[in-house]
C-alpha positions as CSV (number, residue, x, y, z in Angstrom):
1,N,122.8,11.0,54.7
2,V,119.8,13.1,55.6
3,S,119.1,14.6,59.0
4,I,116.0,16.5,60.2
5,K,116.6,18.1,63.6
6,G,113.6,20.0,65.1
7,K,113.4,22.1,68.2
8,G,110.9,19.7,69.9
9,E,107.6,18.0,69.1
10,N,105.6,21.0,70.2
11,K,107.7,23.5,68.2
12,T,108.7,21.9,64.9
13,I,105.6,20.6,63.1
14,L,105.6,19.2,59.6
15,N,102.0,19.5,58.3
16,A,101.0,18.2,54.8
17,N,97.6,19.8,55.0
18,G,96.0,16.5,53.9
19,E,97.5,16.6,50.4
20,K,100.3,14.0,50.5
21,N,102.8,12.1,52.6
22,V,104.5,14.2,55.1
23,L,107.8,12.4,54.6
24,Y,108.6,10.2,51.6
25,M,111.7,8.0,51.7
26,R,112.7,5.6,49.0
27,N,116.1,3.9,48.8
28,V,117.4,6.3,51.5
29,Q,119.8,5.1,54.1
30,H,121.0,6.6,57.4
31,T,118.2,9.2,57.7
32,K,117.9,10.8,61.2
33,I,114.7,12.5,62.3
34,D,114.6,14.1,65.7
35,G,112.4,16.4,67.7
36,I,109.4,17.0,65.3
37,T,105.7,16.3,64.9
38,I,104.4,14.7,61.7
39,T,100.8,15.4,61.1
40,N,97.9,15.8,58.6
41,G,99.4,13.7,55.9
42,S,97.2,11.8,53.5
43,A,98.2,9.4,50.7
44,E,97.6,5.9,49.2
45,D,100.3,4.4,51.6
46,G,102.0,6.0,54.6
47,G,100.1,9.1,55.3
48,G,102.7,10.3,57.8
49,I,105.8,8.5,56.6
50,Y,106.4,6.4,53.5
51,C,109.5,4.2,53.7
52,F,110.7,1.8,51.0
53,N,114.1,0.1,51.1
54,S,115.2,2.6,53.7
55,N,116.4,2.6,57.3
56,P,115.5,5.8,59.0
57,S,116.1,6.5,62.7
58,L,113.3,8.4,64.5
59,S,113.8,9.9,68.0
60,N,111.5,12.2,70.0
61,V,108.9,12.2,67.2
62,T,105.1,12.4,67.3
63,I,103.2,11.0,64.3
64,S,99.5,12.0,64.6
65,G,96.4,12.6,62.6
66,N,97.6,11.1,59.3
67,S,95.6,8.8,57.0
68,A,96.1,6.4,54.1
69,N,93.7,5.0,51.6
70,D,95.5,1.6,51.6
71,Y,98.3,0.8,54.0
72,G,99.9,2.5,57.0
73,G,98.0,5.5,58.2
74,G,101.0,6.6,60.4
75,I,103.9,4.8,58.9
76,Y,104.3,2.5,55.8
77,C,107.5,0.5,55.6
78,S,108.4,-2.1,53.1
79,N,111.8,-3.8,52.7
80,S,113.0,-1.5,55.5
81,S,114.4,-1.5,59.0
82,P,113.3,1.7,60.7
83,S,114.4,2.4,64.3
84,L,111.9,4.2,66.5
85,S,112.8,5.6,70.0
86,N,110.7,7.8,72.2
87,V,108.0,8.0,69.5
88,T,104.3,8.5,69.8
89,I,102.0,7.2,67.1
90,T,98.4,8.4,67.6
91,R,95.1,9.0,65.9
92,N,96.2,7.7,62.5
93,S,93.9,5.7,60.3
94,T,93.7,3.7,57.1
95,N,91.1,2.0,55.0
96,D,93.2,-1.1,54.6
97,N,95.9,-2.6,56.9
98,G,97.9,-0.9,59.6
99,G,96.2,2.1,61.2
100,G,99.4,3.1,63.1
101,I,102.2,1.1,61.4
102,Y,102.3,-1.1,58.3
103,C,105.3,-3.4,57.8
104,S,106.0,-5.8,54.9
105,F,109.3,-7.7,54.5
106,S,110.7,-5.4,57.2
107,S,112.4,-5.5,60.6
108,P,111.4,-2.4,62.5
109,S,112.8,-1.8,66.0
110,L,110.6,0.0,68.5
111,S,111.8,1.2,71.9
112,N,109.9,3.4,74.3
113,V,107.1,3.9,71.8
114,T,103.4,4.5,72.4
115,I,100.9,3.5,69.8
116,T,97.4,4.7,70.8
117,G,94.1,5.6,69.3
118,N,94.8,4.4,65.7
119,S,92.2,2.6,63.6
120,T,91.7,0.6,60.4
121,N,88.9,-0.9,58.4
122,D,90.9,-4.1,57.8
123,N,93.7,-5.7,59.9
124,G,96.0,-4.3,62.6
125,G,94.6,-1.2,64.3
126,G,97.9,-0.4,65.9
127,I,100.5,-2.5,63.9
128,Y,100.2,-4.7,60.9
129,C,103.1,-7.0,60.0
130,S,103.5,-9.3,57.0
131,F,106.7,-11.4,56.4
132,S,108.4,-9.2,59.0
133,S,110.4,-9.5,62.2
134,P,109.6,-6.5,64.3
135,S,111.3,-6.0,67.7
136,L,109.3,-4.2,70.4
137,S,110.8,-3.2,73.8
138,N,109.1,-1.0,76.4
139,V,106.2,-0.3,74.1
140,T,102.6,0.5,75.0
141,I,99.8,-0.4,72.5
142,T,96.5,0.9,73.7
143,G,93.1,2.0,72.5
144,N,93.5,1.0,68.9
145,S,90.7,-0.6,66.9
146,T,89.9,-2.5,63.7
147,N,86.8,-3.5,61.9
148,D,88.5,-6.9,61.2
149,N,91.3,-8.6,63.0
150,G,94.0,-7.6,65.4
151,G,92.9,-4.5,67.3
152,G,96.4,-3.9,68.7
153,I,98.7,-6.1,66.5
154,Y,98.1,-8.3,63.4
155,C,100.9,-10.5,62.2
156,S,101.0,-12.9,59.2
157,F,104.0,-15.0,58.2
158,S,106.0,-13.0,60.8
159,S,108.3,-13.5,63.8
160,P,107.7,-10.6,66.1
161,S,109.6,-10.3,69.4
162,L,107.9,-8.4,72.3
163,S,109.6,-7.6,75.6
164,N,108.2,-5.4,78.4
165,V,105.1,-4.5,76.3
166,T,101.6,-3.6,77.4
167,I,98.7,-4.3,75.1
168,S,95.5,-2.9,76.6
169,G,92.1,-1.6,75.7
170,N,92.2,-2.5,72.0
171,T,89.2,-3.8,70.1
172,A,88.6,-6.0,67.0
173,N,85.3,-6.5,65.3
174,D,86.2,-10.0,64.4
175,Y,89.3,-11.9,65.8
176,G,92.1,-10.9,68.2
177,G,91.1,-7.9,70.3
178,G,94.7,-7.5,71.5
179,I,96.7,-9.6,69.0
180,C,96.0,-11.8,66.0
181,F,98.7,-14.2,64.6
182,F,98.4,-16.0,61.3
183,D,101.1,-18.5,60.5
184,S,103.5,-16.6,62.6
185,S,106.1,-17.4,65.3
186,P,105.9,-14.7,67.9
187,S,107.9,-14.6,71.2
188,L,106.5,-12.7,74.1
189,S,108.4,-12.0,77.3
190,N,107.2,-9.8,80.2
191,V,104.1,-8.7,78.3
192,T,100.8,-7.6,79.8
193,I,97.7,-8.2,77.7
194,T,94.6,-6.7,79.4
195,G,91.2,-5.2,78.8
196,N,91.1,-6.1,75.1
197,T,87.8,-7.1,73.3
198,A,87.0,-9.2,70.3
199,N,83.5,-9.3,68.9
200,D,84.1,-12.8,67.8
201,Y,87.1,-14.9,69.0
202,G,90.2,-14.3,71.0
203,G,89.8,-11.3,73.3
204,G,93.5,-11.2,74.3
205,I,95.2,-13.4,71.6
206,Y,93.9,-15.1,68.5
207,C,96.4,-17.5,66.8
208,Y,95.6,-19.7,63.9
209,Y,96.9,-21.7,61.0
210,K,100.3,-23.1,61.9
211,S,101.3,-20.3,64.3
212,S,103.8,-21.2,67.0
213,L,103.4,-18.9,70.0
214,S,105.8,-18.8,73.0
215,L,104.8,-16.9,76.1
216,S,107.2,-16.4,79.1
217,N,106.2,-14.2,82.1
218,V,103.1,-12.9,80.4
219,T,100.0,-11.7,82.2
220,I,96.7,-12.1,80.2
221,T,93.8,-10.7,82.3
222,G,90.5,-8.9,81.9
223,N,90.1,-9.7,78.2
224,T,86.7,-10.5,76.6
225,A,85.5,-12.4,73.5
226,N,81.8,-12.4,72.6
227,N,82.2,-16.0,71.5
228,D,85.2,-18.1,72.7
229,G,88.7,-17.6,73.8
230,G,88.6,-14.7,76.2
231,G,92.3,-15.0,77.0
232,I,93.6,-17.0,74.1
233,Y,92.0,-18.7,71.1
234,C,94.2,-21.3,69.5
235,Y,93.4,-23.0,66.1
236,N,95.7,-25.4,64.3
237,S,98.7,-23.9,66.1
238,S,101.0,-24.6,69.0
239,L,101.1,-22.6,72.2
240,F,103.8,-22.8,74.9
241,L,103.2,-21.1,78.2
242,V,105.7,-20.7,81.1
243,N,105.8,-18.4,84.1
244,S,102.5,-16.9,82.9
245,V,99.2,-15.9,84.4
246,L,95.7,-16.2,82.8
247,W,92.9,-14.9,85.0
248,H,89.7,-12.9,84.8
249,N,89.2,-13.5,81.1
250,S,85.8,-14.2,79.6
251,P,84.3,-16.6,78.7
252,Q,87.4,-18.8,79.4
253,A,91.1,-18.6,79.7
254,I,92.0,-20.7,76.7
255,Y,89.9,-22.1,73.8
256,T,91.5,-24.6,71.4
257,W,90.6,-26.7,68.4
258,G,91.8,-27.9,65.0
259,N,94.8,-30.1,65.8
260,S,96.5,-27.7,68.2
261,I,99.3,-28.4,70.8
262,I,99.1,-26.7,74.1
263,T,102.0,-26.9,76.6
264,I,101.8,-25.2,80.0
265,N,104.2,-25.3,82.9
266,Y,104.9,-23.2,86.0
267,S,101.9,-21.0,85.2
268,N,98.8,-19.8,87.0
269,I,95.6,-20.7,85.0
270,E,92.2,-19.8,86.2
271,N,90.2,-23.1,86.8
272,G,93.4,-25.0,86.0
273,F,93.1,-27.7,83.4
274,D,89.4,-27.1,83.3
275,G,90.0,-23.5,82.2
276,I,91.1,-24.9,78.8
277,V,88.2,-25.6,76.5
278,N,89.2,-28.5,74.2
279,T,86.7,-29.2,71.4
280,D,88.8,-31.4,69.2
281,S,90.1,-34.9,70.0
282,N,93.1,-34.2,67.8
283,N,94.3,-31.5,70.1
284,T,97.2,-32.3,72.5
285,I,97.3,-30.6,75.9
286,H,100.5,-31.0,78.0
287,W,99.6,-29.9,81.6
288,Q,103.1,-30.1,83.1
289,G,104.7,-29.5,86.5
290,G,104.6,-26.3,88.6
291,N,101.2,-25.1,87.5
292,I,98.9,-23.5,90.1
293,T,95.2,-22.5,90.1
294,T,94.8,-20.1,93.0
295,P,94.0,-16.4,92.5
296,P,97.2,-14.4,91.6
297,L,96.3,-11.6,94.0
298,F,97.0,-8.6,91.9
299,I,97.2,-5.3,93.8
300,N,94.2,-4.2,91.7
301,P,92.8,-6.7,89.1
302,D,91.5,-3.8,87.0
303,D,94.6,-1.8,86.4
304,N,97.6,-2.7,88.7
305,F,99.0,-6.2,88.0
306,Q,101.8,-6.0,90.5
307,L,101.6,-8.8,93.0
308,Q,100.6,-8.5,96.6
309,P,103.1,-9.8,99.2
310,N,101.0,-13.0,99.8
311,S,100.5,-13.8,96.1
312,P,101.1,-17.5,95.2
313,C,102.9,-16.4,92.1
314,I,105.9,-15.1,94.0
315,N,109.0,-17.3,93.6
316,S,106.8,-19.9,91.8
317,G,108.3,-19.6,88.4
318,H,110.4,-22.2,86.6
319,P,113.6,-23.0,88.6
320,D,115.6,-23.8,85.5
321,L,114.0,-21.8,82.7
322,D,117.0,-21.9,80.3
323,G,117.3,-25.7,80.7
324,D,121.0,-25.8,81.5
325,S,120.5,-28.0,84.6
326,I,121.7,-25.2,86.9
327,S,119.0,-24.3,89.4
328,W,118.0,-20.7,89.9
329,E,120.0,-20.3,93.2
330,N,123.2,-20.4,91.1
331,D,122.0,-19.2,87.7
332,P,121.2,-15.5,87.2
333,D,119.4,-16.5,84.0
334,D,116.7,-18.1,86.1
335,Q,116.3,-15.2,88.5
336,D,114.2,-12.1,88.7
337,P,116.2,-8.8,88.6
338,D,116.2,-8.8,92.4
339,G,118.1,-12.1,92.5
340,S,115.1,-14.2,93.7
341,R,113.5,-17.1,92.0
342,M,111.4,-16.1,89.0
343,D,107.8,-15.2,89.7
344,M,104.8,-15.9,87.5
345,G,103.4,-13.1,85.4
346,S,104.7,-10.0,83.7
347,H,105.1,-8.0,87.0
348,Y,107.7,-9.6,89.3
349,F,107.6,-9.0,93.0
350,P,110.6,-6.8,94.0
351,H,112.1,-7.9,97.3
352,N,114.6,-5.2,98.0
353,L,113.1,-1.7,98.1
354,T,113.7,0.7,101.0
355,L,112.0,3.9,102.1
356,T,114.3,6.7,103.2
357,I,113.1,9.9,104.9
358,P,114.7,12.3,107.5
359,D,114.4,11.0,111.0
360,Q,113.7,14.5,112.3
361,I,112.8,17.8,110.9
362,S,112.0,21.3,112.1
363,E,108.5,22.6,112.1
364,D,109.6,25.5,109.9
365,Q,111.6,23.6,107.3
366,G,109.0,23.7,104.5
367,I,109.5,20.9,101.9
368,L,112.1,18.1,102.3
369,N,112.8,15.1,100.1
370,G,112.2,11.4,100.8
371,S,113.1,8.6,98.5
372,I,112.3,5.0,97.7
373,H,115.3,3.0,96.4
374,S,115.8,-0.3,94.7
375,N,119.2,-2.0,94.7
376,Y,118.5,-3.2,91.2
377,I,117.3,-1.7,88.0
378,L,113.5,-2.2,87.6
379,T,112.3,-3.5,84.3
380,Q,108.8,-2.1,84.7
381,N,107.2,0.9,86.2
382,F,106.5,0.3,89.9
383,L,103.7,2.0,91.7
384,I,104.0,2.8,95.4
385,K,101.3,4.2,97.7
386,L,102.3,6.7,100.4
387,T,100.4,7.8,103.5
388,S,101.0,10.0,106.5
389,S,99.6,9.3,109.9
390,D,99.0,13.0,110.4
391,P,98.8,15.0,107.1
392,S,98.1,18.1,109.1
393,L,101.7,18.1,110.2
394,V,103.5,16.3,107.3
395,S,101.8,15.6,104.0
396,V,103.1,13.3,101.2
397,P,101.8,12.5,97.7
398,D,99.2,9.7,97.4
399,T,101.4,7.7,94.9
400,V,104.8,7.7,93.4
401,I,106.4,5.6,90.6
402,I,109.9,4.2,90.2
403,P,110.2,4.3,86.4
404,A,111.3,1.3,84.4
405,G,115.1,1.4,83.9
406,C,115.6,3.3,87.2
407,T,116.5,2.4,90.8
408,I,115.1,5.3,92.7
409,T,112.2,7.9,92.9
410,T,112.0,10.9,95.2
411,F,109.0,12.6,96.7
412,D,108.3,15.8,98.7
413,L,107.5,15.8,102.4
414,N,105.6,19.0,103.0
415,I,105.9,20.3,106.6
416,I,102.7,22.1,107.6
417,N,103.7,24.9,110.0
418,N,100.2,26.1,110.8
419,Q,100.4,25.9,114.5
420,N,102.7,26.6,117.4
421,Y,103.8,23.2,118.8
422,D,104.3,23.0,122.6
423,K,106.4,19.9,122.2
424,D,107.9,17.6,119.6
425,K,105.5,15.5,117.4
426,T,105.9,12.2,115.7
427,V,104.5,11.2,112.3
428,V,104.5,7.8,110.7
429,I,105.1,7.7,106.9
430,S,104.0,4.5,105.2
431,A,105.0,3.2,101.8
432,K,102.9,0.3,100.5
433,F,104.3,-1.8,97.7
434,W,104.7,-5.5,98.2
435,K,104.3,-4.9,101.9
436,E,103.7,-1.9,104.1
437,Y,106.9,-0.3,105.2
438,T,107.0,2.5,107.7
439,Q,109.4,5.1,109.0
440,I,108.9,7.6,111.8
441,I,109.7,11.2,111.4
442,R,110.0,13.5,114.4
443,V,108.7,17.1,113.9
444,L,110.8,19.2,116.3
445,D,109.5,22.1,118.3
446,D,112.4,24.3,117.1
447,E,110.8,27.7,117.2
448,L,114.1,29.6,116.9
449,W,114.1,33.4,116.7
450,I,116.5,36.2,117.2
451,T,116.2,40.0,117.4
452,I,118.6,43.0,117.3
453,D,118.4,46.1,119.4
454,Y,120.0,49.2,118.0
455,P,123.7,49.6,118.8
456,E,124.9,52.2,121.3
457,N,124.9,55.7,120.1
458,N,128.1,57.6,119.2
459,A,129.7,54.7,117.5
460,S,133.3,55.4,116.8
461,T,135.2,54.7,113.6
462,D,138.2,53.3,115.5
463,Q,136.7,51.7,118.5
464,L,135.0,48.5,119.5
465,M,131.2,48.6,119.7
466,L,128.5,46.6,121.5
467,I,125.4,45.2,119.7
468,Y,122.5,43.8,121.7
469,G,119.7,41.5,121.0
470,E,117.4,38.7,122.2
471,T,116.6,35.1,121.3
472,N,113.9,32.6,122.3
473,D,114.0,31.0,125.7
474,R,115.8,27.8,124.6
475,L,119.2,29.1,125.4
476,N,120.8,25.8,125.9
477,D,120.1,24.9,122.3
478,I,121.9,28.0,120.9
479,S,125.5,27.1,119.8
480,G,126.4,30.5,118.4
481,I,125.5,33.9,117.0
482,Q,127.0,35.5,113.9
483,L,127.0,39.1,112.8
484,Q,127.4,40.7,109.4
485,I,127.4,44.5,108.8
486,S,127.2,46.1,105.4
487,D,127.0,49.6,104.1
488,G,125.0,48.5,101.1
489,N,127.9,48.1,98.8
490,Q,130.2,45.7,100.8
491,C,130.5,44.0,104.0
492,I,132.5,46.2,106.3
493,N,133.4,43.4,108.6
494,E,134.7,40.2,107.1
495,N,131.8,37.8,106.5
496,Y,130.3,36.6,109.8
497,E,132.0,37.0,113.1
498,F,131.3,33.6,114.6
499,V,131.0,33.3,118.4
500,S,131.1,29.7,119.5
501,T,130.0,30.6,123.1
502,P,127.8,33.6,123.2
503,T,127.9,36.0,126.1
504,W,124.5,36.2,127.7
505,I,122.8,38.8,129.8
506,D,120.2,36.8,131.6
507,A,119.0,39.3,134.2
508,Q,115.4,39.1,135.4
509,G,114.5,36.3,133.2
510,T,115.4,38.0,130.0
511,N,117.2,36.2,127.2
512,E,119.5,38.9,125.9
513,W,122.8,38.6,124.1
514,F,125.5,41.1,123.3
515,L,128.5,41.0,121.1
516,R,131.4,43.4,121.0
517,T,132.4,43.9,117.4
518,S,135.8,44.4,116.0
519,K,136.8,47.9,114.8
520,I,134.4,48.8,112.1
521,N,134.7,51.6,109.6
522,W,131.3,53.1,110.2
523,K,130.1,55.8,107.8
524,K,128.3,58.8,109.1
525,D,124.6,59.3,108.0
526,T,124.8,56.0,106.0
527,A,122.3,53.2,106.2
528,H,124.1,50.1,107.6
529,T,122.5,46.7,107.4
530,I,123.1,44.6,110.5
531,T,122.3,40.9,110.2
532,A,122.3,38.5,113.2
533,R,122.0,34.8,112.8
534,A,121.4,32.3,115.6
535,I,122.5,28.7,115.2
536,N,121.2,26.0,117.4
537,T,122.8,22.6,118.3
538,K,120.7,20.8,115.6
539,G,122.1,23.0,112.9
540,Y,118.9,25.1,112.4
541,T,119.2,28.8,112.0
542,A,117.1,31.9,112.5
543,T,118.1,35.3,110.9
544,T,117.0,38.8,111.4
545,T,118.1,42.1,109.9
546,I,117.8,45.8,110.9
547,T,118.9,49.0,109.2
548,Y,121.0,51.3,111.4
549,I,121.9,54.9,110.5
550,N,124.6,56.3,112.7
551,G,123.8,60.1,112.9
552,N,125.9,60.6,116.1
553,L,129.1,59.0,114.7
554,Y,132.0,60.1,116.8
555,E,135.1,61.0,114.8
556,P,138.5,61.8,116.3
557,S,138.9,65.6,116.6
558,I,141.8,68.0,116.2
559,I,142.5,70.2,119.3
560,T,144.6,73.3,119.2
561,C,145.4,75.7,122.2
562,E,146.9,79.2,122.7
563,L,148.4,81.2,125.5
564,A,147.5,84.9,125.7
565,I,150.8,85.7,127.6
566,D,154.4,85.0,126.8
567,H,155.5,84.1,130.4
568,I,154.1,82.6,133.5
569,I,154.4,83.9,137.0
570,A,154.6,81.3,139.6
571,G,151.6,81.1,141.8
572,E,149.4,83.2,139.6
573,P,146.5,81.8,137.4
574,I,146.7,81.7,133.6
575,E,144.1,81.3,130.8
576,I,144.6,78.8,128.0
577,H,142.3,79.1,124.9
578,G,141.8,76.5,122.2
579,Q,139.6,75.0,119.5
580,I,138.1,71.6,118.7
581,S,137.6,70.8,115.0
582,P,135.1,69.7,113.9
583,P,132.9,71.3,116.6
584,P,131.0,68.8,118.8
585,K,127.2,68.6,118.8
586,S,127.2,68.7,122.6
587,G,129.5,69.7,125.5
588,I,132.7,67.7,125.7
589,P,135.0,67.7,128.7
590,V,138.7,68.5,127.8
591,D,141.6,67.2,129.8
592,L,144.7,69.5,130.0
593,E,148.2,68.4,130.5
594,L,151.4,70.6,130.7
595,K,154.8,69.2,130.4
596,H,158.3,70.8,130.8
597,P,159.7,71.1,127.3
598,E,163.1,69.8,128.2
599,S,162.7,67.3,131.0
600,G,159.2,66.2,130.0
601,A,158.1,66.5,133.6
602,I,154.3,66.9,134.1
603,I,153.7,70.4,135.4
604,Y,149.9,70.2,135.4
605,P,147.9,68.4,136.7
606,K,150.0,67.4,139.6
């Protein structure tokens, strides 16, 4: 067992400097490669990775800028079953077959893989397969090219399985801009084939010589062939189409000849039966039930193939696709993920999304979260457009995406507090997916503030104390005021003193408050931090802080007294002298009391 664990594709880079294969595996099993970039390899076969009779597992890997003189610019695999997850294969090239990947007598498994910008002088700009059974799930194959056949994929004598795959923007100088099949039996489900170009035949797909092609919930649109078969070119092969859409391909949807068999049901074909060009009397075309010929109404026919809410493709798929005689109402196998009847095309129309935002916010709350939630796991990325009726108050992003495999996405609501509102405002937030769904958010005029006046002078270390302040004029909305006092090291009163019903001084239209604190261990000539927090009935708060240095702190004094005589004559005045320690900073009145030492009777004052 061999493992290569990098620190990330941007940090761990294996560079062969154009001299040899970056990785060479022969008769090696259970190899794990994670978190690296493989680049600048050059060899006869497999510039990036050479794999013979081996089953490596690649995760979080980038394979870029490699080249091969013969097969497999990025990866060469023969008699192998590699597993690729979260892998990017880009800008690799070869003079022969398989610019990105070359497979022979192999069964590679690809999940969450992007194959882009690869090229070859022969067949298979992105992927080349011969006598192989590759499995592709959640794969994007885009922008690859070949000087021969199969800009995106080329398969001969193979049985590939494609699910949730996008094949777009690939080019072939000869046949099959997107895919070229030769004597193969491919199965495609929930696949989008768009924007591919062939200089000769088969802009989207070219299948020939005993190929048997099965397409279910496939969208083929916007593909071009300079000769025939803009969508599909079928020669001496069989083609089965169900729940699929072929529109906006040039020069026609399907071109067939050479003893081919075409079977189409529950699909949307541009120009219907006439959209199939049949040039051979030996061909057989089965135009079966459930087919429609009206525009599919994509959200954007150029790049967004989700269905508009009034699309005829919604709930128009086969009611018993698995053929078990149980209709879709009672058979989850015949339903879209949202539980509705199957749609036509690769992008089903979700029926159960909801927009969730706060129903009210304060004008000073900054950024809050909204969300769009699906009650089922989406099998494809879903694009949603957001708008605000007044972005000067509340702004939202233009678009958000619920990723494939997820049920929810969140977005920011940015509250713009650039003005003083004189009353509450309402803003309508709209989410446009299959329909326009709106929610109203109320921006509250909650300009809440609080101030603190300095406490009274001569605070005592052992007495209660009054602290004063003011709030805004919405007194009925204030539910409480809390105080916290700290000497810089610790809170000298326990947390906040919460007052559920503040005591107000409302004289002459002022909005003052005062609180009598508990006994606080004030420290003389020490900076104390006093924090006041106002809380309103909606739960919003306003906080202010002052620094208070108590230079006139009153501390309990020690008083002593002395008599200058040893006896008292009744009726005659006497003098009593004494001291106060520490000495006061200003005059202090002193009360004097004389008691009889035995009886305790008060002698003075009477």
